[in-house]
Backbone bond lengths (Angstrom), bond angles and torsions (degrees), N, CA, C in turn:
res aa  C-N    CA-C-N  psi(-1)  N-CA   C-N-CA  omega(-1)  CA-C   N-CA-C  phi
1 M - - - 1.419 - - 1.554 110.65 -
2 E 1.298 117.20 127.47 1.453 121.50 -177.09 1.514 106.84 -86.18
3 V 1.349 113.68 137.38 1.537 119.95 -179.85 1.496 110.24 -116.11
4 K 1.326 115.93 138.05 1.406 119.19 175.35 1.553 106.62 -118.37
5 I 1.271 111.65 151.39 1.587 118.73 168.67 1.368 106.87 -110.01
6 R 1.428 110.56 112.98 1.487 115.48 -177.06 1.591 107.65 -142.47
7 M 1.351 111.02 -170.74 1.431 115.73 -178.13 1.614 108.35 -103.37
8 Q 1.367 109.37 147.72 1.486 115.44 178.07 1.467 109.43 -128.21
9 K 1.327 114.58 123.77 1.503 120.85 -178.91 1.628 113.46 -54.93
10 A 1.255 113.70 133.11 1.515 119.93 172.56 1.495 107.44 -144.77
11 G 1.337 115.29 174.74 1.444 114.61 -179.72 1.644 113.72 110.80
12 E 1.273 110.56 -167.83 1.504 117.41 -173.31 1.538 110.32 -97.15
13 P 1.311 120.80 103.02 1.436 120.76 179.43 1.447 114.99 -68.72
14 A 1.340 121.69 -27.97 1.417 121.18 179.92 1.510 113.76 -68.98
15 Q 1.346 119.55 -31.69 1.430 119.22 174.67 1.436 114.76 -97.10
16 K 1.356 118.12 5.03 1.474 123.95 -178.77 1.557 113.11 55.34
17 N 1.329 108.54 37.42 1.474 117.98 -177.10 1.622 103.35 -111.41
18 Y 1.290 116.13 83.49 1.477 119.36 -177.28 1.539 113.40 -93.93
19 N 1.294 111.09 143.77 1.410 120.01 170.32 1.587 103.12 -115.13
20 W 1.302 114.22 169.10 1.504 118.61 -178.53 1.548 104.17 -127.73
21 R 1.286 114.20 146.27 1.495 120.13 167.58 1.532 103.05 -111.46
22 I 1.339 110.48 146.13 1.449 119.55 175.05 1.494 103.89 -101.12
23 V 1.342 114.29 126.08 1.403 118.75 -168.63 1.543 113.01 -137.91
24 A 1.352 116.13 153.93 1.516 119.95 168.37 1.446 102.82 -95.00
25 I 1.335 120.56 128.08 1.438 126.79 -175.19 1.496 110.32 -149.31
26 S 1.301 119.92 147.69 1.483 127.43 -176.74 1.483 103.72 -63.64
27 K 1.379 115.27 142.98 1.496 118.58 -179.47 1.529 114.52 -60.99
28 C 1.288 114.78 -27.31 1.456 120.79 -173.57 1.481 112.94 -85.06
29 T 1.411 116.18 -11.30 1.473 123.91 -177.37 1.463 113.16 -78.96
30 A 1.324 119.85 140.03 1.468 124.41 179.80 1.617 104.76 -61.96
31 R 1.349 113.81 164.67 1.380 124.17 -174.31 1.637 109.31 -57.67
32 D 1.326 116.07 -44.93 1.407 119.53 -179.80 1.577 113.96 -98.92
33 G 1.313 115.75 25.80 1.432 124.71 -178.02 1.524 112.66 -77.92
34 K 1.386 115.68 -173.38 1.419 119.12 177.00 1.520 110.22 -68.18
35 V 1.406 112.50 137.13 1.467 114.90 177.66 1.475 113.56 -103.54
36 L 1.368 116.75 161.26 1.493 124.02 178.26 1.473 108.79 -79.80
37 E 1.454 111.98 -46.69 1.456 119.33 -175.59 1.515 108.88 -161.74
38 I 1.316 115.79 138.27 1.511 123.53 174.32 1.594 106.01 -83.43
39 L 1.319 115.34 124.80 1.486 119.28 -179.64 1.429 119.60 -107.54
40 G 1.417 114.14 -10.19 1.477 120.09 -178.41 1.454 109.32 170.54
41 H 1.385 115.13 -169.89 1.497 121.53 176.12 1.497 108.38 -147.01
42 Y 1.367 116.90 162.81 1.443 126.35 177.19 1.551 108.57 -144.51
43 D 1.268 111.58 130.42 1.546 120.34 -179.46 1.481 110.41 -127.41
44 P 1.384 115.29 96.54 1.471 122.81 -174.18 1.505 108.73 -74.19
45 A 1.338 120.70 -18.00 1.478 119.54 178.47 1.409 120.00 -60.84
46 K 1.425 114.54 -34.68 1.353 121.16 -175.10 1.596 109.10 -77.82
47 K 1.283 117.89 152.93 1.422 126.61 -176.80 1.465 108.51 -118.41
48 P 1.383 120.92 112.42 1.422 124.76 -8.76 1.545 113.93 -70.33
49 A 1.254 117.99 163.49 1.443 123.70 179.96 1.521 111.31 -48.48
50 A 1.350 119.67 131.90 1.528 121.35 178.21 1.505 104.66 -101.49
51 Y 1.416 109.28 137.39 1.564 118.07 173.84 1.501 105.69 -150.66
52 K 1.338 110.56 152.73 1.438 119.60 177.82 1.528 106.70 -145.77
53 I 1.294 117.01 120.08 1.432 124.94 178.36 1.510 117.77 -119.75
54 D 1.229 121.78 126.82 1.518 122.59 173.91 1.513 110.58 -76.89
55 T 1.340 117.09 90.16 1.458 119.10 -169.86 1.579 114.46 -64.90
56 A 1.376 112.69 -24.75 1.428 118.17 174.84 1.445 115.07 -64.71
57 K 1.425 114.45 -43.94 1.484 118.01 175.22 1.532 112.00 -64.46
58 V 1.356 115.68 -43.40 1.552 118.35 178.47 1.452 109.07 -57.04
59 E 1.342 120.08 -45.23 1.488 119.94 -177.14 1.506 112.13 -66.66
60 K 1.397 116.07 -36.98 1.457 117.29 171.23 1.548 113.15 -55.26
61 W 1.295 117.64 -46.29 1.517 120.92 -174.96 1.490 108.28 -71.28
62 V 1.358 119.69 -40.46 1.424 118.35 175.09 1.501 120.06 -59.96
63 K 1.494 109.21 -37.05 1.561 113.34 176.26 1.447 109.21 -66.79
64 N 1.316 121.26 -25.40 1.471 122.10 175.55 1.434 116.62 -87.38
65 G 1.336 117.94 7.55 1.455 121.59 170.51 1.530 115.88 109.18
66 A 1.342 118.51 -1.94 1.447 119.11 -177.24 1.536 109.93 -69.76
67 Q 1.301 113.59 151.18 1.525 122.55 -178.15 1.478 107.45 -113.14
68 M 1.338 117.18 134.89 1.535 126.59 -178.71 1.496 108.73 -91.41
69 S 1.272 118.35 140.55 1.437 125.00 171.10 1.535 105.08 -71.83
70 E 1.391 116.65 159.65 1.453 120.76 -178.46 1.450 110.77 -60.17
71 T 1.306 121.09 -40.90 1.438 125.99 -176.76 1.461 111.43 -64.97
72 V 1.250 116.59 -47.55 1.503 125.83 179.35 1.602 111.05 -62.98
73 R 1.426 112.63 -37.25 1.436 118.47 177.64 1.493 110.27 -64.13
74 T 1.435 115.68 -40.08 1.552 113.97 -179.15 1.473 111.03 -70.67
75 L 1.263 121.85 -36.25 1.485 127.69 178.01 1.537 108.37 -64.47
76 Y 1.327 114.50 -44.73 1.573 119.44 179.46 1.487 110.73 -62.50
77 N 1.331 121.06 -40.27 1.419 125.17 179.06 1.574 112.58 -69.43
78 K 1.266 113.77 -34.28 1.503 116.71 174.92 1.522 111.34 -70.08
79 A 1.334 115.17 -38.16 1.461 120.85 -179.09 1.588 111.75 -69.36
80 K 1.349 116.45 -35.67 1.446 122.53 172.28 1.563 114.20 -63.02
81 K 1.343 113.22 -37.14 1.504 117.62 177.83 1.344 111.86 -71.26
82 Q 1.328 123.39 -31.67 1.515 127.22 175.15 1.461 118.92 -65.98
83 K 1.363 113.16 -23.60 1.511 117.46 179.48 1.432 112.53 -73.18
């Protein structure tokens, strides 16, 4: 099973105020499908944008062969610099 680390839409669709979860999910699963593990969150509506990523969990998934999306990779690199 191939695993991707990508973003999953969450939040209030009626107000178009979306947050995003950073999740480990099977490559064949739809964006809003069942996740294997929640790794963090991202809220672009806040100024500056708020995000929190559990870097240890992300590293564990990457060691096991998971691929990060480009957006998640950017947020992950920012999170590592803050530590």
